[in-house]
The first five atom37 places (N, CA, C, CB, O) and aatype in JSON, in Angstrom:
{
  "aatype": [20, 20, 20, 20, 20, 20, 20, 20, 20, 20, 20, 20, 20, 20, 20, 20, 20, 20, 20, 20, 20, 20, 20, 20, 20, 20, 20, 20, 20, 20, 20, 20, 20, 20, 20, 20, 20, 20, 20, 20, 20, 20, 20, 20, 20, 20, 20, 20, 20, 20, 20, 20, 20, 20, 20, 20, 20, 20, 20, 20, 20, 20, 20, 20, 20, 20, 20, 20, 20, 20, 20, 20, 20, 20, 20, 20, 20, 20, 20, 20, 20, 20, 20, 20, 20, 20, 20, 20, 20, 20, 20, 20, 20, 20, 20, 20, 20, 20, 20, 20, 20, 20, 20, 20, 20, 20, 20, 20, 20, 20, 20, 20, 20, 20, 20, 20, 20, 20, 20, 20, 20, 20, 20, 20, 20, 20, 20, 20, 20, 20, 20, 20, 20, 20, 20, 20, 20, 20, 20],
  "atom_mask": [
    [1, 1, 1, 1, 1],
    [1, 1, 1, 1, 1],
    [1, 1, 1, 1, 1],
    [1, 1, 1, 1, 1],
    [1, 1, 1, 1, 1],
    [1, 1, 1, 1, 1],
    [1, 1, 1, 1, 1],
    [1, 1, 1, 1, 1],
    [1, 1, 1, 1, 1],
    [1, 1, 1, 1, 1],
    [1, 1, 1, 1, 1],
    [1, 1, 1, 1, 1],
    [1, 1, 1, 1, 1],
    [1, 1, 1, 1, 1],
    [1, 1, 1, 1, 1],
    [1, 1, 1, 1, 1],
    [1, 1, 1, 1, 1],
    [1, 1, 1, 1, 1],
    [1, 1, 1, 1, 1],
    [1, 1, 1, 1, 1],
    [1, 1, 1, 1, 1],
    [1, 1, 1, 1, 1],
    [1, 1, 1, 1, 1],
    [1, 1, 1, 1, 1],
    [1, 1, 1, 1, 1],
    [1, 1, 1, 1, 1],
    [1, 1, 1, 1, 1],
    [1, 1, 1, 1, 1],
    [1, 1, 1, 1, 1],
    [1, 1, 1, 1, 1],
    [1, 1, 1, 1, 1],
    [1, 1, 1, 1, 1],
    [1, 1, 1, 1, 1],
    [1, 1, 1, 1, 1],
    [1, 1, 1, 1, 1],
    [1, 1, 1, 1, 1],
    [1, 1, 1, 1, 1],
    [1, 1, 1, 1, 1],
    [1, 1, 1, 1, 1],
    [1, 1, 1, 1, 1],
    [1, 1, 1, 1, 1],
    [1, 1, 1, 1, 1],
    [1, 1, 1, 1, 1],
    [1, 1, 1, 1, 1],
    [1, 1, 1, 1, 1],
    [1, 1, 1, 1, 1],
    [1, 1, 1, 1, 1],
    [1, 1, 1, 1, 1],
    [1, 1, 1, 1, 1],
    [1, 1, 1, 1, 1],
    [1, 1, 1, 1, 1],
    [1, 1, 1, 1, 1],
    [1, 1, 1, 1, 1],
    [1, 1, 1, 1, 1],
    [1, 1, 1, 1, 1],
    [1, 1, 1, 1, 1],
    [1, 1, 1, 1, 1],
    [1, 1, 1, 1, 1],
    [1, 1, 1, 1, 1],
    [1, 1, 1, 1, 1],
    [1, 1, 1, 1, 1],
    [1, 1, 1, 1, 1],
    [1, 1, 1, 1, 1],
    [1, 1, 1, 1, 1],
    [1, 1, 1, 1, 1],
    [1, 1, 1, 1, 1],
    [1, 1, 1, 1, 1],
    [1, 1, 1, 1, 1],
    [1, 1, 1, 1, 1],
    [1, 1, 1, 1, 1],
    [1, 1, 1, 1, 1],
    [1, 1, 1, 1, 1],
    [1, 1, 1, 1, 1],
    [1, 1, 1, 1, 1],
    [1, 1, 1, 1, 1],
    [1, 1, 1, 1, 1],
    [1, 1, 1, 1, 1],
    [1, 1, 1, 1, 1],
    [1, 1, 1, 1, 1],
    [1, 1, 1, 1, 1],
    [1, 1, 1, 1, 1],
    [1, 1, 1, 1, 1],
    [1, 1, 1, 1, 1],
    [1, 1, 1, 1, 1],
    [1, 1, 1, 1, 1],
    [1, 1, 1, 1, 1],
    [1, 1, 1, 1, 1],
    [1, 1, 1, 1, 1],
    [1, 1, 1, 1, 1],
    [1, 1, 1, 1, 1],
    [1, 1, 1, 1, 1],
    [1, 1, 1, 1, 1],
    [1, 1, 1, 1, 1],
    [1, 1, 1, 1, 1],
    [1, 1, 1, 1, 1],
    [1, 1, 1, 1, 1],
    [1, 1, 1, 1, 1],
    [1, 1, 1, 1, 1],
    [1, 1, 1, 1, 1],
    [1, 1, 1, 1, 1],
    [1, 1, 1, 1, 1],
    [1, 1, 1, 1, 1],
    [1, 1, 1, 1, 1],
    [1, 1, 1, 1, 1],
    [1, 1, 1, 1, 1],
    [1, 1, 1, 1, 1],
    [1, 1, 1, 1, 1],
    [1, 1, 1, 1, 1],
    [1, 1, 1, 1, 1],
    [1, 1, 1, 1, 1],
    [1, 1, 1, 1, 1],
    [1, 1, 1, 1, 1],
    [1, 1, 1, 1, 1],
    [1, 1, 1, 1, 1],
    [1, 1, 1, 1, 1],
    [1, 1, 1, 1, 1],
    [1, 1, 1, 1, 1],
    [1, 1, 1, 1, 1],
    [1, 1, 1, 1, 1],
    [1, 1, 1, 1, 1],
    [1, 1, 1, 1, 1],
    [1, 1, 1, 1, 1],
    [1, 1, 1, 1, 1],
    [1, 1, 1, 1, 1],
    [1, 1, 1, 1, 1],
    [1, 1, 1, 1, 1],
    [1, 1, 1, 1, 1],
    [1, 1, 1, 1, 1],
    [1, 1, 1, 1, 1],
    [1, 1, 1, 1, 1],
    [1, 1, 1, 1, 1],
    [1, 1, 1, 1, 1],
    [1, 1, 1, 1, 1],
    [1, 1, 1, 1, 1],
    [1, 1, 1, 1, 1],
    [1, 1, 1, 1, 1],
    [1, 1, 1, 1, 1],
    [1, 1, 1, 1, 1],
    [1, 1, 1, 1, 1]
  ],
  "atom_positions": [
    [[-35.82, -67.48, -36.55], [-36.2, -67.47, -35.16], [-35.95, -68.85, -34.56], [-37.68, -67.07, -34.99], [-36.19, -69.87, -35.2]],
    [[-35.46, -68.86, -33.34], [-35.21, -70.14, -32.68], [-36.49, -70.62, -31.99], [-34.05, -70.02, -31.66], [-37.49, -69.9, -31.95]],
    [[-36.46, -71.82, -31.45], [-37.66, -72.42, -30.84], [-38.16, -71.61, -29.64], [-37.36, -73.85, -30.4], [-39.37, -71.49, -29.43]],
    [[-37.24, -71.06, -28.87], [-37.63, -70.25, -27.7], [-38.38, -68.99, -28.14], [-36.38, -69.85, -26.87], [-39.38, -68.62, -27.53]],
    [[-37.91, -68.34, -29.2], [-38.57, -67.15, -29.72], [-39.95, -67.47, -30.27], [-37.72, -66.5, -30.8], [-40.89, -66.71, -30.07]],
    [[-40.06, -68.58, -30.95], [-41.35, -69.0, -31.52], [-42.35, -69.3, -30.4], [-41.17, -70.23, -32.44], [-43.51, -68.92, -30.49]],
    [[-41.9, -69.99, -29.36], [-42.78, -70.3, -28.23], [-43.26, -69.02, -27.56], [-42.05, -71.2, -27.22], [-44.43, -68.91, -27.2]],
    [[-42.35, -68.05, -27.37], [-42.72, -66.77, -26.75], [-43.71, -66.01, -27.64], [-41.46, -65.91, -26.5], [-44.66, -65.42, -27.13]],
    [[-43.48, -66.04, -28.94], [-44.38, -65.38, -29.88], [-45.77, -66.0, -29.82], [-43.82, -65.48, -31.32], [-46.77, -65.28, -29.81]],
    [[-45.85, -67.31, -29.76], [-47.16, -67.98, -29.68], [-47.86, -67.67, -28.36], [-46.99, -69.5, -29.84], [-49.08, -67.53, -28.32]],
    [[-47.1, -67.56, -27.29], [-47.69, -67.31, -25.97], [-48.16, -65.86, -25.81], [-46.67, -67.65, -24.88], [-49.2, -65.62, -25.21]],
    [[-47.4, -64.92, -26.33], [-47.69, -63.5, -26.07], [-48.24, -62.76, -27.28], [-46.45, -62.81, -25.59], [-48.87, -61.71, -27.13]],
    [[-48.0, -63.27, -28.47], [-48.45, -62.6, -29.69], [-47.43, -61.61, -30.23], [-49.74, -61.9, -29.44], [-47.64, -61.03, -31.29]],
    [[-46.35, -61.41, -29.5], [-45.34, -60.44, -29.92], [-43.96, -60.94, -29.52], [-45.62, -59.05, -29.29], [-43.78, -61.54, -28.46]],
    [[-43.02, -60.69, -30.38], [-41.63, -61.0, -30.06], [-40.86, -59.71, -30.29], [-41.05, -62.2, -30.95], [-40.56, -59.35, -31.42]],
    [[-40.54, -59.01, -29.21], [-39.85, -57.73, -29.31], [-38.55, -57.91, -30.09], [-39.57, -57.14, -27.91], [-37.93, -58.98, -30.03]],
    [[-38.13, -56.88, -30.81], [-36.88, -56.98, -31.57], [-35.71, -57.36, -30.67], [-36.58, -55.66, -32.28], [-35.55, -56.83, -29.57]],
    [[-34.9, -58.27, -31.16], [-33.72, -58.73, -30.43], [-32.59, -58.94, -31.42], [-34.02, -60.03, -29.65], [-32.8, -59.14, -32.61]],
    [[-31.38, -58.88, -30.9], [-30.2, -59.07, -31.74], [-29.64, -60.47, -31.54], [-29.12, -58.01, -31.44], [-29.68, -61.02, -30.44]],
    [[-29.11, -61.01, -32.61], [-28.4, -62.29, -32.55], [-27.54, -62.41, -33.79], [-29.39, -63.49, -32.43], [-27.61, -61.55, -34.68]],
    [[-26.74, -63.43, -33.87], [-25.9, -63.68, -35.04], [-26.44, -64.86, -35.81], [-24.43, -63.92, -34.62], [-26.72, -65.92, -35.24]],
    [[-26.58, -64.68, -37.12], [-26.82, -65.81, -38.01], [-25.45, -66.34, -38.41], [-27.69, -65.4, -39.27], [-24.5, -65.57, -38.57]],
    [[-25.36, -67.63, -38.57], [-24.09, -68.23, -38.97], [-24.26, -68.82, -40.37], [-23.62, -69.33, -37.95], [-25.12, -69.67, -40.6]],
    [[-23.42, -68.35, -41.29], [-23.46, -68.86, -42.66], [-22.85, -70.26, -42.71], [-22.72, -67.91, -43.62], [-22.21, -70.72, -41.77]],
    [[-23.07, -70.91, -43.83], [-22.51, -72.24, -44.02], [-20.99, -72.24, -43.93], [-22.94, -72.8, -45.37], [-20.38, -73.22, -43.5]],
    [[-20.36, -71.11, -44.34], [-18.9, -71.04, -44.28], [-18.39, -70.67, -42.88], [-18.38, -70.03, -45.3], [-17.18, -70.52, -42.67]],
    [[-19.32, -70.51, -41.92], [-18.93, -70.22, -40.54], [-18.87, -68.75, -40.17], [-17.62, -70.82, -40.27], [-18.73, -68.41, -39.0]],
    [[-18.98, -67.86, -41.16], [-18.96, -66.43, -40.84], [-20.28, -66.03, -40.19], [-18.7, -65.59, -42.13], [-21.33, -66.62, -40.46]],
    [[-20.2, -65.03, -39.34], [-21.37, -64.58, -38.61], [-21.92, -63.29, -39.2], [-21.03, -64.37, -37.13], [-21.17, -62.43, -39.67]],
    [[-23.24, -63.17, -39.18], [-23.92, -61.96, -39.64], [-24.78, -61.46, -38.47], [-24.8, -62.24, -40.93], [-25.71, -62.15, -38.06]],
    [[-24.48, -60.28, -37.95], [-25.33, -59.74, -36.88], [-26.67, -59.29, -37.46], [-24.62, -58.57, -36.15], [-26.71, -58.6, -38.49]],
    [[-27.74, -59.67, -36.8], [-29.08, -59.3, -37.27], [-29.91, -58.78, -36.1], [-29.78, -60.52, -37.94], [-29.58, -58.98, -34.94]],
    [[-31.0, -58.12, -36.45], [-32.04, -57.8, -35.48], [-33.31, -58.39, -36.05], [-32.16, -56.23, -35.23], [-33.6, -58.24, -37.23]],
    [[-34.08, -59.06, -35.2], [-35.29, -59.74, -35.65], [-36.43, -59.45, -34.69], [-35.06, -61.26, -35.78], [-36.22, -59.18, -33.51]],
    [[-37.64, -59.52, -35.2], [-38.82, -59.34, -34.38], [-40.02, -59.89, -35.12], [-39.03, -57.85, -34.03], [-39.97, -60.15, -36.32]],
    [[-41.11, -60.06, -34.39], [-42.31, -60.62, -35.01], [-43.54, -60.24, -34.2], [-42.19, -62.16, -35.13], [-43.46, -59.89, -33.02]],
    [[-44.68, -60.32, -34.86], [-45.97, -60.09, -34.19], [-47.05, -60.91, -34.89], [-46.35, -58.57, -34.19], [-47.04, -61.07, -36.11]],
    [[-47.96, -61.43, -34.1], [-49.1, -62.16, -34.65], [-50.16, -61.14, -35.03], [-49.66, -63.22, -33.63], [-50.31, -60.12, -34.37]],
    [[-50.9, -61.43, -36.11], [-51.87, -60.48, -36.64], [-53.31, -60.79, -36.24], [-51.76, -60.43, -38.12], [-54.19, -59.94, -36.38]],
    [[-53.55, -61.99, -35.76], [-54.92, -62.35, -35.41], [-54.97, -62.96, -34.01], [-55.5, -63.34, -36.44], [-53.95, -63.4, -33.48]],
    [[-56.14, -62.97, -33.42], [-56.33, -63.5, -32.06], [-55.96, -64.98, -31.96], [-57.77, -63.29, -31.62], [-55.41, -65.42, -30.96]],
    [[-56.26, -65.73, -33.0], [-55.96, -67.16, -32.98], [-54.48, -67.44, -33.15], [-56.75, -67.87, -34.07], [-54.01, -68.56, -32.96]],
    [[-53.75, -66.42, -33.52], [-52.3, -66.5, -33.7], [-51.9, -67.53, -34.77], [-51.62, -66.86, -32.38], [-51.0, -68.36, -34.59]],
    [[-52.63, -67.43, -35.89], [-52.31, -68.27, -37.05], [-51.56, -67.48, -38.11], [-53.58, -68.88, -37.64], [-50.86, -68.06, -38.94]],
    [[-51.71, -66.16, -38.1], [-51.05, -65.33, -39.09], [-50.2, -64.28, -38.38], [-52.1, -64.66, -40.03], [-50.58, -63.71, -37.36]],
    [[-49.05, -64.06, -38.96], [-48.17, -63.08, -38.34], [-47.23, -62.47, -39.35], [-47.38, -63.72, -37.21], [-47.24, -62.81, -40.53]],
    [[-46.42, -61.59, -38.85], [-45.42, -60.93, -39.68], [-44.12, -60.9, -38.88], [-45.88, -59.49, -40.09], [-44.12, -60.79, -37.66]],
    [[-43.02, -61.01, -39.6], [-41.71, -60.99, -38.94], [-40.73, -60.22, -39.81], [-41.19, -62.44, -38.67], [-40.95, -60.04, -41.01]],
    [[-39.66, -59.77, -39.19], [-38.61, -59.1, -39.95], [-37.25, -59.55, -39.44], [-38.75, -57.56, -39.86], [-37.08, -59.9, -38.27]],
    [[-36.3, -59.52, -40.34], [-34.9, -59.8, -40.02], [-34.08, -58.78, -40.79], [-34.49, -61.28, -40.39], [-34.17, -58.7, -42.01]],
    [[-33.27, -58.0, -40.08], [-32.44, -56.98, -40.71], [-30.97, -57.26, -40.45], [-32.81, -55.57, -40.19], [-30.58, -57.57, -39.32]],
    [[-30.18, -57.16, -41.48], [-28.72, -57.27, -41.36], [-28.21, -55.97, -40.75], [-28.05, -57.57, -42.77], [-28.4, -54.9, -41.33]],
    [[-27.55, -56.05, -39.6], [-27.04, -54.85, -38.93], [-25.5, -54.83, -38.92], [-27.57, -54.77, -37.49], [-24.88, -54.27, -38.03]],
    [[-24.91, -55.46, -39.93], [-23.45, -55.5, -40.04], [-22.85, -54.1, -40.05], [-23.04, -56.26, -41.29], [-21.9, -53.83, -39.32]],
    [[-23.41, -53.22, -40.88], [-22.84, -51.86, -40.98], [-22.95, -51.11, -39.65], [-23.56, -51.07, -42.08], [-22.03, -50.4, -39.26]],
    [[-24.08, -51.27, -38.96], [-24.24, -50.61, -37.67], [-23.22, -51.12, -36.66], [-25.66, -50.82, -37.12], [-22.62, -50.33, -35.93]],
    [[-23.02, -52.43, -36.63], [-22.05, -53.02, -35.7], [-20.63, -52.55, -36.02], [-22.11, -54.55, -35.75], [-19.84, -52.3, -35.12]],
    [[-20.31, -52.42, -37.32], [-18.99, -51.92, -37.71], [-18.83, -50.47, -37.28], [-18.79, -52.06, -39.23], [-17.76, -50.08, -36.79]],
    [[-19.88, -49.66, -37.46], [-19.82, -48.25, -37.04], [-19.68, -48.14, -35.53], [-21.09, -47.49, -37.51], [-18.91, -47.31, -35.04]],
    [[-20.4, -48.97, -34.77], [-20.28, -48.97, -33.32], [-18.86, -49.33, -32.89], [-21.28, -49.94, -32.69], [-18.31, -48.73, -31.96]],
    [[-18.27, -50.32, -33.56], [-16.91, -50.72, -33.23], [-15.92, -49.6, -33.53], [-16.52, -51.98, -34.01], [-14.98, -49.38, -32.76]],
    [[-16.13, -48.89, -34.63], [-15.27, -47.76, -34.99], [-15.38, -46.65, -33.95], [-15.63, -47.23, -36.38], [-14.36, -46.1, -33.51]],
    [[-16.6, -46.32, -33.56], [-16.81, -45.28, -32.54], [-16.16, -45.69, -31.23], [-18.33, -45.01, -32.33], [-15.51, -44.88, -30.58]],
    [[-16.33, -46.93, -30.84], [-15.71, -47.4, -29.59], [-14.19, -47.34, -29.67], [-16.16, -48.84, -29.28], [-13.54, -46.97, -28.69]],
    [[-13.63, -47.68, -30.82], [-12.17, -47.58, -30.99], [-11.69, -46.15, -30.86], [-11.76, -48.14, -32.35], [-10.66, -45.89, -30.23]],
    [[-12.42, -45.22, -31.46], [-12.07, -43.8, -31.36], [-12.21, -43.3, -29.92], [-12.94, -42.96, -32.3], [-11.38, -42.51, -29.46]],
    [[-13.24, -43.75, -29.23], [-13.44, -43.36, -27.83], [-12.28, -43.86, -26.97], [-14.78, -43.91, -27.31], [-11.78, -43.13, -26.12]],
    [[-11.88, -45.1, -27.19], [-10.76, -45.66, -26.43], [-9.46, -44.91, -26.72], [-10.59, -47.15, -26.75], [-8.66, -44.67, -25.82]],
    [[-9.25, -44.56, -27.98], [-8.05, -43.8, -28.35], [-8.04, -42.44, -27.66], [-7.97, -43.63, -29.87], [-7.03, -42.04, -27.08]],
    [[-9.17, -41.74, -27.72], [-9.27, -40.44, -27.08], [-9.04, -40.54, -25.57], [-10.64, -39.81, -27.36], [-8.33, -39.73, -24.98]],
    [[-9.64, -41.54, -24.95], [-9.45, -41.72, -23.51], [-7.99, -42.01, -23.18], [-10.34, -42.86, -22.99], [-7.47, -41.49, -22.19]],
    [[-7.34, -42.81, -23.98], [-5.92, -43.1, -23.77], [-5.09, -41.83, -23.85], [-5.41, -44.13, -24.8], [-4.22, -41.59, -23.01]],
    [[-5.35, -41.0, -24.87], [-4.62, -39.75, -25.02], [-4.85, -38.84, -23.82], [-5.03, -39.03, -26.32], [-3.91, -38.31, -23.24]],
    [[-6.13, -38.66, -23.45], [-6.47, -37.78, -22.32], [-5.81, -38.28, -21.04], [-8.0, -37.7, -22.13], [-5.29, -37.48, -20.26]],
    [[-5.82, -39.57, -20.82], [-5.25, -40.11, -19.59], [-3.73, -39.96, -19.52], [-5.61, -41.57, -19.45], [-3.15, -40.02, -18.44]],
    [[-3.09, -39.75, -20.67], [-1.62, -39.61, -20.69], [-1.15, -38.17, -20.85], [-1.05, -40.44, -21.82], [0.06, -37.91, -20.86]],
    [[-2.07, -37.23, -20.98], [-1.67, -35.83, -21.13], [-0.96, -35.33, -19.87], [-2.9, -34.95, -21.42], [-1.3, -35.74, -18.76]],
    [[0.02, -34.45, -20.04], [0.72, -33.92, -18.87], [-0.05, -32.79, -18.17], [2.07, -33.42, -19.28], [0.42, -32.28, -17.15]],
    [[-1.21, -32.41, -18.69], [-2.06, -31.39, -18.06], [-3.29, -32.07, -17.47], [-2.48, -30.29, -19.1], [-3.7, -33.13, -17.94]],
    [[-3.86, -31.48, -16.45], [-5.06, -32.02, -15.84], [-6.27, -31.8, -16.72], [-5.3, -31.4, -14.48], [-6.51, -30.69, -17.19]],
    [[-7.05, -32.87, -16.96], [-8.24, -32.79, -17.81], [-9.39, -33.49, -17.1], [-7.98, -33.44, -19.2], [-9.26, -34.6, -16.59]],
    [[-10.54, -32.79, -17.08], [-11.77, -33.37, -16.54], [-12.87, -33.25, -17.56], [-12.17, -32.7, -15.22], [-12.95, -32.24, -18.26]],
    [[-13.73, -34.25, -17.65], [-14.87, -34.24, -18.56], [-16.14, -34.16, -17.74], [-14.88, -35.5, -19.48], [-16.39, -35.0, -16.87]],
    [[-16.95, -33.13, -18.02], [-18.21, -32.9, -17.32], [-19.34, -32.97, -18.32], [-18.21, -31.53, -16.58], [-19.15, -32.65, -19.49]],
    [[-20.53, -33.41, -17.88], [-21.65, -33.5, -18.8], [-22.94, -33.07, -18.11], [-21.79, -34.93, -19.34], [-23.14, -33.28, -16.91]],
    [[-23.82, -32.46, -18.91], [-25.17, -32.15, -18.49], [-25.31, -30.87, -17.69], [-25.69, -33.26, -17.69], [-24.33, -30.21, -17.35]],
    [[-26.55, -30.55, -17.4], [-26.83, -29.33, -16.65], [-26.36, -29.42, -15.22], [-28.31, -29.03, -16.68], [-26.12, -28.4, -14.58]],
    [[-26.21, -30.63, -14.7], [-25.74, -30.78, -13.32], [-24.22, -30.93, -13.23], [-26.42, -31.98, -12.67], [-23.67, -31.12, -12.15]],
    [[-23.54, -30.86, -14.39], [-22.06, -30.93, -14.45], [-21.51, -32.16, -13.75], [-21.45, -29.68, -13.84], [-20.62, -32.07, -12.9]],
    [[-22.05, -33.31, -14.11], [-21.59, -34.57, -13.55], [-20.22, -34.89, -14.13], [-22.6, -35.73, -13.83], [-20.03, -34.82, -15.35]],
    [[-19.27, -35.25, -13.29], [-17.9, -35.54, -13.72], [-17.86, -36.98, -14.24], [-16.88, -35.34, -12.56], [-18.18, -37.92, -13.52]],
    [[-17.45, -37.13, -15.5], [-17.4, -38.45, -16.14], [-15.99, -39.02, -16.18], [-17.95, -38.37, -17.54], [-15.81, -40.24, -16.11]],
    [[-15.0, -38.15, -16.28], [-13.64, -38.65, -16.44], [-12.67, -37.6, -15.91], [-13.33, -38.99, -17.92], [-12.86, -36.4, -16.14]],
    [[-11.65, -38.04, -15.22], [-10.53, -37.17, -14.86], [-9.25, -37.95, -15.11], [-10.61, -36.68, -13.36], [-9.18, -39.15, -14.84]],
    [[-8.25, -37.26, -15.63], [-6.98, -37.96, -15.84], [-6.16, -37.9, -14.55], [-6.19, -37.34, -17.05], [-6.51, -37.15, -13.63]],
    [[-5.08, -38.67, -14.48], [-4.28, -38.72, -13.25], [-3.75, -37.36, -12.8], [-3.11, -39.65, -13.44], [-3.67, -37.09, -11.6]],
    [[-3.39, -36.49, -13.74], [-2.87, -35.17, -13.37], [-3.97, -34.36, -12.68], [-2.34, -34.42, -14.61], [-3.71, -33.68, -11.69]],
    [[-5.19, -34.43, -13.21], [-6.31, -33.73, -12.6], [-6.58, -34.29, -11.2], [-7.58, -33.84, -13.48], [-6.76, -33.53, -10.25]],
    [[-6.6, -35.6, -11.07], [-6.87, -36.23, -9.78], [-5.79, -35.86, -8.77], [-6.95, -37.76, -9.93], [-6.06, -35.76, -7.57]],
    [[-4.56, -35.65, -9.24], [-3.45, -35.3, -8.35], [-3.63, -33.92, -7.7], [-2.14, -35.33, -9.12], [-2.96, -33.61, -6.71]],
    [[-4.52, -33.1, -8.25], [-4.8, -31.8, -7.64], [-5.33, -32.01, -6.22], [-5.82, -31.0, -8.5], [-5.04, -31.24, -5.31]],
    [[-6.1, -33.08, -6.07], [-6.67, -33.4, -4.76], [-6.71, -34.92, -4.6], [-8.09, -32.78, -4.6], [-7.76, -35.53, -4.77]],
    [[-5.57, -35.53, -4.27], [-5.49, -36.99, -4.17], [-6.52, -37.57, -3.2], [-4.09, -37.41, -3.75], [-6.73, -37.06, -2.1]],
    [[-7.13, -38.63, -3.64], [-8.09, -39.33, -2.8], [-9.49, -38.72, -2.79], [-7.58, -39.38, -1.41], [-10.41, -39.32, -2.25]],
    [[-9.67, -37.56, -3.37], [-10.98, -36.91, -3.4], [-11.86, -37.61, -4.44], [-10.84, -35.38, -3.73], [-11.47, -37.69, -5.6]],
    [[-13.03, -38.13, -4.04], [-13.92, -38.77, -5.02], [-14.39, -37.74, -6.05], [-15.13, -39.43, -4.31], [-14.84, -36.65, -5.69]],
    [[-14.3, -38.1, -7.33], [-14.71, -37.16, -8.37], [-15.66, -37.8, -9.38], [-13.49, -36.62, -9.1], [-16.71, -37.22, -9.69]],
    [[-15.33, -38.96, -9.9], [-16.14, -39.59, -10.94], [-17.56, -39.82, -10.42], [-15.49, -40.93, -11.41], [-17.76, -40.41, -9.35]],
    [[-18.54, -39.35, -11.21], [-19.94, -39.5, -10.84], [-20.45, -38.38, -9.94], [-20.14, -40.81, -10.16], [-21.65, -38.27, -9.7]],
    [[-19.56, -37.57, -9.44], [-19.96, -36.46, -8.57], [-20.23, -35.22, -9.41], [-18.86, -36.17, -7.51], [-19.86, -35.16, -10.58]],
    [[-20.88, -34.22, -8.82], [-21.16, -32.96, -9.5], [-20.03, -31.98, -9.24], [-22.51, -32.36, -9.03], [-19.51, -31.9, -8.13]],
    [[-19.64, -31.23, -10.28], [-18.55, -30.26, -10.17], [-18.76, -29.29, -9.01], [-18.43, -29.49, -11.46], [-17.82, -29.05, -8.25]],
    [[-19.98, -28.72, -8.84], [-20.16, -27.77, -7.74], [-19.91, -28.39, -6.35], [-21.56, -27.21, -7.79], [-19.54, -27.68, -5.42]],
    [[-20.12, -29.69, -6.22], [-19.89, -30.35, -4.93], [-18.42, -30.7, -4.74], [-20.75, -31.62, -4.83], [-17.91, -30.67, -3.62]],
    [[-17.74, -31.04, -5.83], [-16.32, -31.39, -5.74], [-15.46, -30.15, -5.57], [-15.87, -32.18, -6.97], [-14.51, -30.14, -4.79]],
    [[-15.8, -29.09, -6.31], [-15.01, -27.86, -6.31], [-15.89, -26.65, -5.99], [-14.3, -27.66, -7.67], [-16.0, -25.75, -6.82]],
    [[-16.52, -26.59, -4.83], [-17.41, -25.46, -4.54], [-16.68, -24.11, -4.57], [-18.06, -25.66, -3.17], [-17.27, -23.09, -4.92]],
    [[-15.41, -24.12, -4.2], [-14.64, -22.87, -4.16], [-14.37, -22.32, -5.56], [-13.31, -23.1, -3.44], [-14.14, -21.12, -5.71]],
    [[-14.39, -23.16, -6.59], [-14.11, -22.72, -7.96], [-15.38, -22.55, -8.8], [-13.18, -23.71, -8.64], [-15.35, -21.9, -9.84]],
    [[-16.49, -23.13, -8.35], [-17.7, -23.15, -9.15], [-18.2, -21.75, -9.52], [-18.79, -23.89, -8.42], [-18.63, -21.54, -10.65]],
    [[-18.15, -20.81, -8.61], [-18.67, -19.47, -8.91], [-17.89, -18.8, -10.04], [-18.61, -18.59, -7.67], [-18.45, -18.0, -10.79]],
    [[-16.6, -19.12, -10.18], [-15.79, -18.55, -11.27], [-16.05, -19.27, -12.59], [-14.3, -18.63, -10.91], [-15.96, -18.66, -13.66]],
    [[-16.37, -20.56, -12.54], [-16.57, -21.36, -13.75], [-17.99, -21.2, -14.29], [-16.3, -22.84, -13.46], [-18.18, -21.22, -15.51]],
    [[-18.97, -21.03, -13.43], [-20.37, -21.0, -13.84], [-20.67, -20.03, -14.98], [-21.22, -20.64, -12.66], [-21.39, -20.42, -15.9]],
    [[-20.17, -18.79, -14.98], [-20.48, -17.87, -16.08], [-19.95, -18.34, -17.44], [-19.91, -16.52, -15.77], [-20.41, -17.86, -18.47]],
    [[-19.0, -19.25, -17.45], [-18.42, -19.74, -18.7], [-19.24, -20.86, -19.33], [-17.01, -20.22, -18.46], [-18.98, -21.23, -20.48]],
    [[-20.21, -21.39, -18.62], [-20.96, -22.57, -19.07], [-22.21, -22.19, -19.84], [-21.33, -23.44, -17.88], [-22.86, -21.2, -19.52]],
    [[-22.56, -22.99, -20.87], [-23.81, -22.74, -21.59], [-25.0, -23.02, -20.65], [-23.91, -23.62, -22.88], [-24.91, -23.92, -19.81]],
    [[-26.1, -22.29, -20.78], [-27.23, -22.43, -19.86], [-27.93, -23.79, -19.92], [-28.23, -21.37, -20.13], [-28.54, -24.22, -18.94]],
    [[-27.84, -24.47, -21.06], [-28.55, -25.76, -21.2], [-27.64, -26.96, -20.97], [-29.16, -25.86, -22.57], [-27.92, -28.04, -21.48]],
    [[-26.58, -26.79, -20.21], [-25.69, -27.91, -19.89], [-24.52, -27.95, -20.84], [-26.45, -29.22, -19.94], [-24.4, -27.13, -21.75]],
    [[-23.67, -28.91, -20.61], [-22.48, -28.96, -21.42], [-21.94, -30.36, -21.56], [-21.43, -28.07, -20.86], [-22.29, -31.27, -20.82]],
    [[-21.1, -30.48, -22.52], [-20.22, -31.62, -22.67], [-18.91, -30.99, -23.05], [-20.74, -32.69, -23.74], [-18.61, -30.83, -24.24]],
    [[-18.16, -30.63, -22.1], [-16.96, -29.85, -22.34], [-15.79, -30.41, -21.55], [-17.19, -28.39, -21.99], [-15.96, -31.03, -20.51]],
    [[-14.63, -30.17, -22.06], [-13.41, -30.55, -21.37], [-12.76, -29.26, -20.86], [-12.43, -31.36, -22.31], [-12.54, -28.32, -21.63]],
    [[-12.46, -29.23, -19.58], [-11.77, -28.09, -18.99], [-10.36, -28.53, -18.64], [-12.51, -27.56, -17.72], [-10.15, -29.65, -18.18]],
    [[-9.43, -27.67, -18.86], [-8.04, -28.0, -18.59], [-7.55, -27.15, -17.43], [-7.17, -27.79, -19.84], [-7.76, -25.94, -17.4]],
    [[-6.91, -27.79, -16.5], [-6.3, -27.03, -15.41], [-4.82, -26.9, -15.71], [-6.55, -27.7, -14.02], [-4.24, -27.78, -16.35]],
    [[-4.22, -25.84, -15.25], [-2.8, -25.62, -15.52], [-1.99, -25.76, -14.27], [-2.57, -24.25, -16.12], [-0.77, -25.6, -14.3]]
  ]
}
C-alpha cells in the first residue's frame, strides 16, 4: 500500500479494493488488486489483502482482442449487419452496408422499433421474450 492508501485507511477505517501494478526488481510489472480494513475503533489492528490478477488481465486482453477481431470482420462484411441487445432492442453496432440502407439515419444507441418502425412488427415475433443479443442480417 502506498502512503495515500494508508492515510485513507487510517482516516476512514476502510480501503476499498483497488487495482495497481507492483514493479519487481527486474522491472516487470505484476497487476494486483489490494484492499484493507481496520478491525478496531482505535484503528491499531487491521487486515489487508493483495491478489495477483495477472491471469485475469491476460484473459481480459484475450477477450478484447477477440472482440476487436469480430468487430473488424463484421465491419468489412459485404452484407448489412446490426447488433441489438436487451428487451428494448438497443442498437449497439451497425456495419457500413447496414448504415447505407438509410444514410445519415442515427442508429447507434437507438431502439430498433424507433429506427425501423415499419419493419418492427415483422421482426417482433422472431425475438425471444426476455430480450436478445442477436445479429440480424439484411440482404
